N, C-alpha and C positions, 0 to 999 in steps of 0.2 A: 751560496755569496759569501766571497773570502773577504774578513775582515781583519785589517791590522790595527791592534791598538798599539798607539804607537808611541815609542821615546818616553815611558812613563818615570817618575824620580828613582822608582826602586821597585821591584818586583821579586817576591818570594818565590825564587826558582833561581836556579843556576843557568849562564847562557841565556838569557832573555832581558839584557842590560839596556837592546833597541824593542822589546817590546814581544805580542805573542799576535801568529795568525789564529784566527777563527774561523773555521769552516763548516757551516752547518749549526750543528748542537757541540761539535768537538773543538777542540784544538788541535792544529795540523801542524804546526811548527811556534818553535822560539827563535827571535832573532835576537843574534849575539852582538857585541859591541861591533861599530863599525861596518856594521851589513846590512844589506839589505834583504826582502822577504826570497825566497827562491824562486816564486812562481808571482807572477801578475796578481795584484789585490783587485776587488770590486769596488773598496770603498775604505778610508781611515779615519781611524777615530783619537783623534792626538788627546795623548794621556798625558800632557806635559805637567799639568795640577797633581797628577796622582799618583799615589802608591798601590798597587796591584799587589791582592793577596788571593789561593784561595777561596770559594764562597767558604761560609763557615758552617760547621754541624754539630746541630744540638745532638745530645744524645739525649735526653731527660728532663721534662718537663711534664707538669697539670697544670693545662692551660684554665681550666676551671677555674682555678683560684686566683686568678686576676680578680675575682670579685669580692673578695676578702684580703684584698693586702691592707697590712698596718692594720689590722681590724683590733678595735679595745677590747676584747673579748680575749686575743690570742697575743697579742704584742710580752715579750718579755720573759717566755715562755720557752721550757726544751720540750721535743720530739713529745715525748707520749702524752703532757697533758696541753700542749697546743695541739693535739689530734683531740684530744677530750672534750676543749673550748671548742674545736669549730664542725667537728662531724654536725652535732644537731644545726647548726647553720645551716649547712651544705644541706643535710636530708632536705629540711624543709623549702631550701628555697632553689638548688640546681636543677631548673626546669630546660629544654630544649629551648626557647627561644634566649634565656641567658647563656646558655653555653655556647648558643651559636656565636651569640658576638664575646664569647670569652675568647672561644677559639679565634676569631676573625681578629681580635684585638693582640693576640699572642703570637700570631703568627705576621702579622702587622710588623709589629714591632721586633720578632728576630728576624725579618727581612731588612729594615733599615738598618739595623746594626749589624749587616753582613752578612745572615746566616742565608743559606741555601737551600737545604737542608734541614726539615725537626721530625722529631721523635717525640710525643706526647704519654705520657705513662696514664693512660686514662683508666681507673678501676671503679671511680664513683657508679654506680647505675640507680639513680633515683627513678621513682615510678615516672614514666612518659620517655623514658632518656635511651630506651632499648636502640634506637637509630644512631649513638653516639659516633660509631666509628662513619657511618653516611654525612652525618652531618660535619666532620672535619673532613673528611674527602672533599665534600663540595666548596669549604673554603679554601682550602687548600690549592685546589684547580681554578679557582677563582682568583686570586691572588699570583698564581703562578710559580707556586715552590714545590720541590719534593717533599716527600713525607713518608715514612713508617707509620703506618697506623698499628698503633702497639695497644692492644685489645685487651684491655686489666681487669682482674677482676677483685672481690672481696665475698666470700661466703661464711666466715667465724667470727659472730658476735661476742659483745659483754657477754651474754650469757652463759654461753659454749665455752668460756674461757678466753676469748680472743679480744678485740679492740675495735671493728666495726660493729655500728648501730644499726637497729631496724630501719627500713626505708633508703639503704645504701648497697645491698646485697640480693645476691641471686644464688639459685639453684643452682648447684653444681650441672645437672643435664643443661639447664637454660644457657649457663656458660658457655660450654662446651659446643653446645649447637650454634650460637652465634658465632663462634670463632671459626668454624667450618666454615660458615656462612660468608665471613666478611675477607677468609682467605679465597673464597671461590669467587669471589666480586672483584677486589680488588688488589690480590697481590702479584706483581708482575716481575719473573725470575730472571728477566731480561737485563742485558745491559743497559744505560740511561734509562734505567725505569723511572716515572716519576710517584708509582705508588708500591711502597712493599709492604708487609703484614710480618708482626712480630706477635707472638702470644706472651703476657705482663699479667701472672698474679701477682697479688699486688706486695705480701710481706708475709714472713713466718708467721706472724703475729693476728695476722686476720684474712688467714685463707687456708683452707685444711687442706689437706695432704693429698688426698685425692685430685684436687685440680691441680698441683705441681706435678702429679705422677701425668695423667692425663694430656697435659699442656707439652710435658717432653715426648709425649708418646706422638701427638699431634705434629709436633715439631720435625720428629724424625720422617714422618708419613710423606712432608711438605715439603722440606728445607726449607724450614724457618728458623727466625730467631728467637730465643726467649728471654726477657726479661724480668728482673725482681727487684725489689730493696734488700738488702742485706748491708749487716753487720753498721748499720750508720748510729747507733748507740749503743754502751756498755748494757743500759736495761734489756735492749734488744739477745744479748748473748745471756743475761740472765733469763730471760723469761724462755730461749731456746733451752738451758739446762733447766730448766724447771718442768719443761713441757715435754721437749722431746731426750732429755740426758745427755744431749750434745751441745756442741756450740753450733755456732749459724753455719759454718764450712762444712762438717761433718753432715748436718742435716742437709745440706743441698746435695751432696753424695748420696746421702740415701733417697732420696727421690728422681735421681740419675739426671742432675745439672750440671755435674761437673764435666764438661766438654765445652768445645768450640762454639757452640751456638749462643750459649749464655753469654748478655753479658748484664751486669750489676749497677745498681747507684748506690753510691756514695762508698761502699768500701772499705771504712775506716779501720774498724777494729779487728785487724787480722792479727795474728801472730806471725812468726820468722817461718816456723813451717805450715801453715796455711798461705802465706806468703807465695812459697815454695811448688805447693799444691797447686792453686790457683794460674800460676803461670806456666807449670807445664800439662795442666790443660789447655790453656790459651783463654783461658774466662777472661771476658775483658770486665775493665772497673770503667763508668763514667764519675768520674770528680765532679762534684758539685760544691767546691770552695764558697760561694755566696752564703747559700743555705747552713750551709756548715756552721759555718761564723755566725750567721743569724742568730740558730739553733743551737750553738753552743757544742756541737755535735764531737767533734774531735777533728784532727787532722789527716787526710790520706798520704799512706803511703807511698806516692806516685813511681817516685824513684826506684823504688824497692818490687814496685808491680813491673813497671818498665822492663827493668831488669831482668828480672824473673821469664818474660816472655807473656804477660797479659798486656794485650790491647789498653792503653789507657786514653779515654775520650774525655771530653770537658761536655755539661749542665748546666742550665740556668738553673733547673728544679722547678719547685712549683713557685706560683709568684704569691705564695704569703708566707714564704719562709727566702725569701729573696727580695721579692716586694717590684722587682722587672721582670721582663724577658728580654735582656739584651745581651746577646753573648756575647760580643767583643769588649764587652765592662768586666766578663767573667772574665776573658783571660787577664787582666792586672790584677785583680782576686787572686786568681789560679799564681801569679808571679810572687805575688806581695806573700801569701799564707806559706808557699812554695821554700820562700827565702828565711821565712820566720821556722820554718819545720827543719831545715837542711840548711841551707851559708847561702851567701851571696852569689858565690862561684859555679854551685850544682844546677841551680833552676833559672834558663836563660828564656828570652824571649822567644830565641827558636823552640826551647822547648811546649812555651804556652801556647804556639803557634800548630806546631805539629799533634798537638792532646784536643785542640779546637778543628783540627782539618783529616790529616790522616789517621790518626789512633781514634778517633770519633767514626769515621768511613768504617775502618773497622772494625769497632764495633758493632755498626750494623750491616756488618758482610757485605760492604761495598769495597771494589779497589777499581772503581769508575770514577769516582769523585775525589776531593781531597787535596787534590795535587794539581799544580801546574805544571805539567807534561803533555807532548804528544801523545795522541791517543785518549787521555782523559775527558769528563765532559765537559763543556764551556760554564763552569760556574765560578765566576768571579765577582770579587768587592774591590770596589774602588774608593779610597780614604784619600782628600784633599787634607793639606798640612797649612790652611789658611786663617784656622782660627787662633786666638792672642794664646792661647794652650797650647799652643804647639812652634809658638816661636824660639826661635833658639837650638830646637832639636837639631841635633848632628847628624844622625841614624836614622834616616828615616825607617824602617823598620822597626828601631827599638823604641822611637817616639811615638808611634802610633800605642804601643803599650805602656810606656811607662809614663806620657803623657796626658794618657787617658782618652783614647779614642772612644764612641760611642754611636756615630752615626754615618754611613758610608752617605757619601755623594752618588752613587751608582752603584747598583746590583744585576751582574748577569743570570740567568739561570738559563742551561742549557742553549746558552747562543740566542738570549732572547733579553732584550735589558726589560728588568722589571721595576728597579728605581733610574728615578732619572735628577738630579737637580736636586736630591733628597727626600726626593718625594714619591711614595709605593704607585706606580701608574694603573688608576682605575679603584680608586680607595681614597673617600671622601675622609679624609682624619678627620675633621673637625664633627661630622656626622658620626663617626666612629666613639668620639671623647665620649659624646653628647650620650647618643642611646645606652653606650654600655657602662655611662656614669650612675643614669637614672637607674639601670637595671642593678646596680652594685647596691645604691639606696638600700634595697631590701632586706638586702644581708645584713644592713645596721640597723635598719627596723628590728631583726631578729634578737637583739639584745631586751 
């Protein structure tokens, strides 16, 4: 069926003033000012109330952390003490049923914010959670979102000089065997894939070097993406200097991760030479503005990384250091911290849109999503300007970011509606809120 998305208020694309034609799963035509579709259409959607942007792409999250939002044991702390406070609580309480609810809630929040593709860096493997990737695949399928199943890992405990604790780690052999299993079961290398797989050892301070090296080998073998936290805090730099006698980027190169397959979470504390090296290697960086501010981790050098050649994406990060899973809100935070880092003219609303769409897609190794253009997948987010917060907004695309849009009215994934009138199809939001809230109470009782 050919669907004409007709006469929107604005579209984040050139030459689409009168809208977009979708056929099947793809965008097949942009309809310019004063024009009609080049071929007959089967249906028309009146988009006169909507601003249309590409579906947003989230490149870093920790969905299980929705269960410890604003947890009294962890608020007002920086990264390392924050982790020390939460690890024991997570180890005791993150079990399959709770993890499923956390994943469902996170995906629902993301979808309602206009996000159509998600990547969750899941590294916490507590007893009974061996099938974490299967749970996430099931939940993403049910809600109709694309997902990069990012198989994380930890195996370096406090006793061994790391930061992870017993009950959250796995042996290297177990990690790599499950990575093989998940790749074989879920990775789709084709265009328009609903699932891809990435390998994601957590961080230099909680993963042994052999996992980093073996993951790089497996990624080369199966043409996969690689993901890890890097240079998030000055404490991490100090840790690498102490344990490895080198800085985090040097360590990345030592374990075979300095290449185009890699995208890094946070990437804050890089010097000028490291920015150039990362750009030359086309290593991506996922900017996590909200989490960086909550944990006082620092300010990502987005403009320098972008100019050097690194794909820059956007992520909400964990819902215990962001406290929500709303990617549209992250665009506003990225704009504000970007202007504080640089100046008012250097970071625009077009920059943050790019990071959350094309840049994020590049981080995930995808060229079929992240842009409204002929031949791209029909992943679209529709926002209205009816709320009081938008009244008086002159430039519709800038208004969404500057005036704080946070909820999409409609969302399309692969040519199919997944949100209509602000409600995700097939999800009982009230029941989800109740069940997730009940599960989260156990995490408070852990105090």
